[in-house]
C-alpha positions in Angstrom: 59.6 149.3 72.7 63.0 150.1 74.1 65.5 147.4 74.4 67.1 146.6 77.8 70.8 146.9 77.8 73.2 145.6 80.3 75.3 148.0 82.4 78.0 145.3 83.3 80.8 147.2 81.7 80.0 150.3 83.6 79.7 148.5 86.8 82.7 146.3 86.5 84.9 149.1 85.1 85.3 150.5 88.6 85.6 147.1 90.4 89.5 147.6 91.0 88.7 151.0 92.6 86.0 149.7 94.9 88.2 147.0 96.6 88.5 147.5 100.3 92.0 148.5 101.6 94.1 146.0 103.3 93.4 147.7 106.8 89.7 147.2 106.4 90.2 143.5 105.5 92.4 143.1 108.5 89.7 144.7 110.7 87.0 142.3 109.3 89.3 139.3 110.0 89.7 140.5 113.5 86.0 140.9 113.9 85.1 137.5 112.3 84.6 135.6 115.5 82.0 138.1 116.7 80.3 138.0 113.2 80.1 134.3 113.4 78.7 134.3 116.9 76.1 136.9 115.9 75.1 134.7 113.1 74.7 131.7 115.4 72.6 133.8 117.8 70.4 134.8 114.8 70.0 131.3 113.6 69.0 130.2 117.3 66.4 133.0 117.4 65.0 132.3 113.9 64.5 128.7 114.9 62.4 129.8 117.8 60.2 132.0 115.6 58.7 129.0 113.6 57.6 126.9 116.7 56.9 126.8 120.2 60.3 127.1 122.0 61.5 124.1 123.8 64.0 123.9 126.7 66.7 122.9 124.1 65.8 126.0 122.0 66.2 128.1 125.1 69.5 126.5 125.9 70.7 127.0 122.4 69.9 130.8 122.5 71.6 131.1 125.9 74.7 129.4 124.6 74.7 131.5 121.6 74.4 134.7 123.7 77.3 133.6 125.8 79.4 133.0 122.7 78.5 136.5 121.4 79.5 138.0 124.7 82.8 136.1 124.9 83.7 137.0 121.4 83.1 140.6 122.0 85.0 140.6 125.2 88.0 138.9 123.5 87.8 141.4 120.6 87.6 144.3 123.1 90.6 143.0 125.1 92.9 142.7 122.0 94.9 145.7 121.2 94.0 147.1 117.7 96.8 148.1 115.6 97.4 151.8 115.2 96.5 152.8 111.7 98.7 155.5 110.0 97.2 158.9 109.7 95.9 160.0 106.3 97.2 163.4 105.2 99.9 163.6 107.7 
């Protein structure tokens, strides 16, 4: 029987190189309101899967959809910073 060995050293050896650059982290921060709104919409939709939807559930989904649209609209209306060209 062969023994099972961990590969943690091999995996964590490249952890410093796998960090996202600051520009990607800033982009994620800008998109965070949209991400949160999408999660709220998914939560509302998942709740409706488990039972017969009530009027309250329908309102919750409609509100969550409006939040998603509002968050996407505000993200689209903000000017994204111009990233420097790579290799120029």
